[in-house]
Wavefront OBJ file of the C-alpha trace (Angstrom):
o trace
v -5.801 4.857 -9.494
v -2.084 5.464 -9.043
v -0.417 3.433 -6.301
v 0.935 6.466 -4.424
v -2.499 8.113 -4.408
v -4.203 4.914 -3.189
v -1.709 4.553 -0.324
v -2.417 8.130 0.751
v -6.221 8.104 0.305
v -6.515 4.737 2.119
v -4.241 6.141 4.831
v -1.886 3.153 4.668
v 0.794 5.859 4.321
v 0.031 9.355 5.597
v 1.607 11.498 2.869
v 1.705 11.010 -0.895
v 5.344 12.090 -1.117
v 6.264 9.399 1.407
v 4.143 6.838 -0.489
v 6.013 7.739 -3.696
v 9.368 7.402 -1.952
v 8.497 3.979 -0.457
v 7.256 2.674 -3.814
v 10.242 3.992 -5.755
v 12.628 2.276 -3.312
v 11.097 -1.071 -4.281
v 9.249 -1.679 -1.016
v 5.815 -2.168 -2.587
v 4.611 -4.932 -4.857
v 1.267 -5.449 -6.585
v 0.199 -9.073 -7.055
v 3.796 -10.207 -6.503
v 5.373 -7.779 -8.993
v 7.496 -4.858 -7.845
v 5.608 -1.590 -8.319
v 6.420 2.052 -8.922
v 4.458 5.004 -7.556
v 2.810 5.479 -10.958
v 1.588 1.849 -11.158
v -2.178 1.474 -11.470
v -4.106 -0.406 -8.778
v -7.660 -1.751 -8.865
v -10.069 -3.578 -6.582
v -8.920 -7.155 -6.004
v -5.194 -6.373 -6.222
v -2.935 -7.608 -3.419
v -0.327 -5.158 -2.117
v 2.788 -6.077 -0.134
v 4.264 -3.087 1.655
v 7.478 -3.161 3.659
v 7.544 -0.657 6.536
v 10.956 -0.882 8.171
v 10.878 -4.202 10.076
v 7.292 -5.071 9.097
v 5.719 -6.539 5.956
v 2.011 -5.789 5.523
v -0.091 -7.619 2.936
v -3.463 -6.070 2.065
v -6.130 -6.739 -0.530
v -7.777 -3.732 -2.144
v -11.523 -3.877 -1.563
v -12.549 -0.698 -3.391
v -11.130 2.415 -5.000
v -12.341 5.858 -3.929
v -10.924 9.217 -5.011
v -11.785 10.863 -1.685
v -12.562 9.236 1.639
v -13.120 10.270 5.228
v -10.621 9.173 7.840
v -13.199 6.841 9.442
v -13.962 5.136 6.105
v -10.375 4.738 4.852
v -10.011 1.285 6.426
v -12.879 -0.049 4.309
v -10.809 0.448 1.135
v -8.592 -2.535 1.974
v -8.476 -5.729 4.028
v -5.321 -6.714 5.906
v -4.396 -10.275 4.969
v -1.330 -10.540 7.193
v 1.394 -8.606 8.973
v 4.815 -10.168 9.403
v 7.743 -8.921 11.446
v 10.941 -9.062 9.398
v 14.296 -9.818 10.980
v 16.893 -7.879 9.063
v 19.996 -9.492 10.619
v 23.126 -8.689 8.682
l 1 2 3 4 5 6 7 8 9 10 11 12 13 14 15 16 17 18 19 20 21 22 23 24 25 26 27 28 29 30 31 32 33 34 35 36 37 38 39 40 41 42 43 44 45 46 47 48 49 50 51 52 53 54 55 56 57 58 59 60 61 62 63 64 65 66 67 68 69 70 71 72 73 74 75 76 77 78 79 80 81 82 83 84 85 86 87 88
């Protein structure tokens, strides 16, 4: 499945256009490698996503084309969340 679609279906990011934008700005990596929106993801992959001042690391548990809001959280497991200090 495409990265941008996974982020939307899993509800890690609410809209696919926003998921594409975040990925294309270099804020998402798959297994330690920077990813584009069109990158393929599979179960077992580790995603690092930077949301503003927060870095979220999740492991993909399963891939589903369609999921209910209540079940979206079962598609991934949060490994850690880290607050980033962006002092310049």
